[in-house]
N, C-alpha and C positions, 0 to 999 in steps of 0.2 A: 504494500500500500504506500502510495506517495505521501511524503510528509508535507510540511508547511513552513513558510518563511514569514515572519512578522517583523516589520520595520519599527523600531522604537526611537522616538525623538527624545534625546537626552538633554539635560540641563546645559545651558551655555556657560554657566559658572556657579550659579546658586543651586545647591542640591535640594533646596526647598521646592524647586519647580518640578520635581518628579511627581508624576500623577499616580493615582491608585491603580489605574489600568496598566500603567507601565509595570508597577510592582507585581500585580497579579499575573501579567503575561510572563514575566521572568520566572515566577513561581511555577507556571504551567509548562514552560519550555524545557527541553532536554539539552540544549546546546546554545552557546552564545558566540556569534561571530563579532569580533571587536576590532576596531581600527587600531587601538592601542590597549593591550591587555592590562597595562598598569592603570591607565585612566579608568577603564571600565571596572577593573578590580576594586578601585576606591569607591566607585559608585555602588557596586554590589555590596561592599562592606557596609556602606552607609545604610543600605536597606536590610542588612542582616541576612543576605542571601549568598549562596555559593552555587555556581554552575560551571561545567567544563567550558573552557574558552578556546577558540581558534582565531588566530590573527588574520584579518582581511584588510589590507591597505594597498597603497599604490605600488608596493613592492611584491605583492602576491602575483605569481606567474599565472598565465592562462591555464596551465595544467593544474595548478592548485585550485583555481576557481572551479574547474570542471570536476575535481575530486570532491569539492564541497557540495556541488549540485548533486552528485551521486549519493552523498551522505543523507541529504534531505529526501531524495527519491527512495532511499531505503526505509523511510518512515520517521525520521527525526522531525520534531517541531523545533526549529531553530529561530533565533532572533538575531537581527543585525543592529548593532549599536555603534554609532560614530562617536568621535571624541566629544563633540558638542553640536547640538542642534539636530536637524532632521536628516536622516540617511538619504543619500542620492542627490542632495543639493550641494553642488560643488564638492562632491565626496566620491572617493574611489569605489564605494559600494554600488554605485549606479550600474556599472558593468555587470556585477554579479546579479543584481535584481533583474536586469535584462535577460541574462542567461536563464534564470529560473522561470521567467515568463515564457521564454521560447520553448522550454521543456514542459510547459503545462503545469508547473508547480503552483499551488495556491499561494498567493502573496497578499498579505494584509498589512495594515499599518495602524499604529496607535499615534494620533496627533499629539503635538507638544511644541516645545520651544523651537523657534526659528529666528536667527539673527536678521534675516531678510525682512520678514513682516514686522518684527519688533522695531527695527530701525525706521521703516516706513511710517509706522504709527507715531514714533517719537519725533519725526521730522516736521510734522504738521503740513506737509506738502500734499497736493492733490494726488491720490494714489489709485484713482479709478483704473488707470493704465500705467504700467511700469515695466522696465526691462531689467532683469538681473544679469549682470555681466561677470559675476564671479571675480576671479583675479585676472587683471588685464596683462598684456605682454610686458615684459620687463624693460625693454628699450623704449626711449621716449618717442621715436618716430612711429613705430607700430601702435603705441599707446594712443598717441594723438589721432592717428588714422582711425582707430576703432571708435574713439569718442566722437570724432568728426561726423560719423554717420548719423549722429543724433543732434546735429547742430540746429535743425529746424523741427525736431520731433517734440510732441507734447508729453512724451513718456518720461516719467521720473526714472532716474538710473540708480541702481543699487550695486555697490562695488565692495568687494572684500580687499583689504590691503594689510601689509605688515608694517610694523613701526619703522622699518628701515627704508621703505619706499613711499611712505605716506606723503612726504613733501614733493617727491617727483610726480605722484599722481595728481595732487592739487595744482601743481604748476602746469602740467600737460592739459588738465581739464580746463583750466582758466584760458589757456591758449586756444583750445579747440572750441570752447563753448561760451566764453565771455563771462560776464558778471552774473552768473546764475546763483541763486540761493543754494546753500549746501548745509547739510547737517552731518557733522563728523561724530560718529558714535564710537566711543572707546570703552573696551572692557564691559560690554553689555551684561547686566545682571550681577556683576561682580562687585567686590567691596569698593573699588576705585572707579566705578562707572562714571563716565563723563560725556555730556552731549554739548558740543559747540555748534551753534547755529550762526552762520556768517555768510559771506559770498566767496566765490572762487578767487576773486581778485583781492580778497582781504583775509588770507589764511591766518590762523592763530600762531603765535610764536611758541617757543618751547616752554616758556613760563606759563602761558595760558593753557597749553595742552601738551603734557609730556609725551615724548615719542616712545611710549612703552605700551605693551599689551597688544590686543587685537583690535582692528579697526573695521567698522562697517560704515561706508560713506553713501549718503543719499544726496543726489544732485537733482534739483528741481527741473522739470521739463520746460521746454520753450513756451513762453506765454506771449500771446499777441498783445501788443501795446508796450512791450519792453523796449526801451530806447535802442535804436539800431546800433549806436556806437558801443553799446555794452554787449552786443552779440557778435 
């Protein structure tokens, strides 16, 4: 009998965001696929639970993913837990989920934390339509080119970035999009959470916003009536 895969959205940083359904599903499962067994281990310890774990991340070979599919097909109820947030969203687990679907395995999901929707809510921008760009190219030219596609788009943009490249992102975004409003969300749900709302042409300095932690950036979409010189 074929088994089942359940995707579990894990806390972004605050363990208090774990849902009852998350805990109950882990109690019912027989195996955990984890992006990082240490991170997931701490989460399971917080819940007072122990389950066998197998690592599933960007370093997992295709042959390894195929072997995991066979494990589920043999009847295991497995769960997939990323380090933070919802599996499959800018996450290496997406390939594995696709493979399971292709093999006809039942795939379910327990909703929960997502940095994308949380940052959109905190931005205060119109979010009826938005584009999630994940991590942009590292080099400035390709980064500006990808952002430039949205120069006249009403879509708000959601971007993940590291503390080492946040300044480059803001500079390239300003060059490509002009004086758009931007919400820079740092360390969401964690002790040092910080939201800086400004414009791309007036980025915060290091005293106003330390270059530490994880960043989710929301850039407002193009709005009619914005002065042309700022676009």
